[in-house]
C-alpha positions in Angstrom: -12.3 15.9 -21.2 -10.1 13.8 -23.6 -10.7 13.9 -27.3 -11.9 10.5 -28.6 -8.4 9.6 -30.5 -6.9 9.9 -26.9 -9.0 7.7 -24.8 -6.8 4.7 -25.0 -3.7 6.7 -24.1 -5.3 8.1 -21.0 -6.5 4.9 -19.6 -3.3 3.4 -20.2 -1.9 6.4 -18.3 -4.2 6.0 -15.6 -3.5 1.9 -15.1 0.3 2.5 -15.3 -0.2 5.4 -12.4 -2.6 2.5 -10.4 0.2 0.0 -10.8 2.9 2.6 -9.5 1.1 3.7 -6.5 0.2 0.1 -5.7 3.7 -1.2 -5.9 5.0 1.9 -3.8 2.6 1.3 -1.1 3.0 -2.4 -0.9 7.0 -1.6 -0.5 7.3 1.1 1.7 3.8 2.8 2.6 2.4 -0.1 4.5 5.3 0.1 6.7 5.7 3.8 7.3 2.0 3.4 8.3 1.9 0.4 10.6 5.4 -0.1 11.6 7.5 0.3 14.7 7.2 3.6 15.4 9.8 6.2 14.7 9.5 9.2 17.3 5.8 8.9 17.3 5.6 10.1 13.7 5.7 7.7 11.4 6.8 3.7 11.1 10.1 2.3 10.8 10.2 1.6 6.7 12.5 -1.5 7.4 9.5 -3.5 9.7 7.6 -4.5 6.9 9.9 -3.6 4.2 8.5 -5.9 1.0 6.2 -7.3 3.5 9.1 -9.4 4.9 7.9 -9.7 8.5 4.2 -9.8 7.7 4.3 -13.5 7.4 6.7 -14.1 10.1 5.3 -12.4 12.9 3.0 -15.0 15.7 -0.6 -15.1 15.7 -0.6 -14.0 19.5 0.2 -10.7 20.5 -1.2 -6.9 20.1 -1.3 -7.1 16.1 -2.2 -10.5 14.7 -0.9 -11.5 11.1 -4.5 -11.9 10.0 -5.6 -8.1 11.2 -2.4 -6.9 9.4 -3.6 -8.8 6.2 -6.9 -7.3 6.6 -5.4 -3.8 6.8 -3.3 -4.6 4.1 -6.0 -5.4 1.7 -8.5 -2.3 2.8 -5.4 0.2 2.3 -4.3 -1.2 -0.7 -7.6 -0.1 -1.9 -7.2 3.6 -0.9 -5.1 4.5 -3.7 -7.4 3.5 -6.1 -10.1 6.1 -4.7 -7.7 8.7 -4.7 -7.1 8.1 -8.6 -10.9 8.4 -9.5 
């Protein structure tokens, strides 16, 4: 537990950690998870780097843009669950 005088500092550290994890996930984590495969283990981090190709993908094919946006929204909440 945290003493009452350190509650604000602890909350601020939690929000900063949340922001850092979310930014890292949006920059490279999504691409490592859902990008083109590299040896069947991880995705290519340049496929969706900064989500650049997500808006440029055609809506037809095996993974439509709508599904990727839903996956992005859902998976961006996963770091929130880990921090609690």
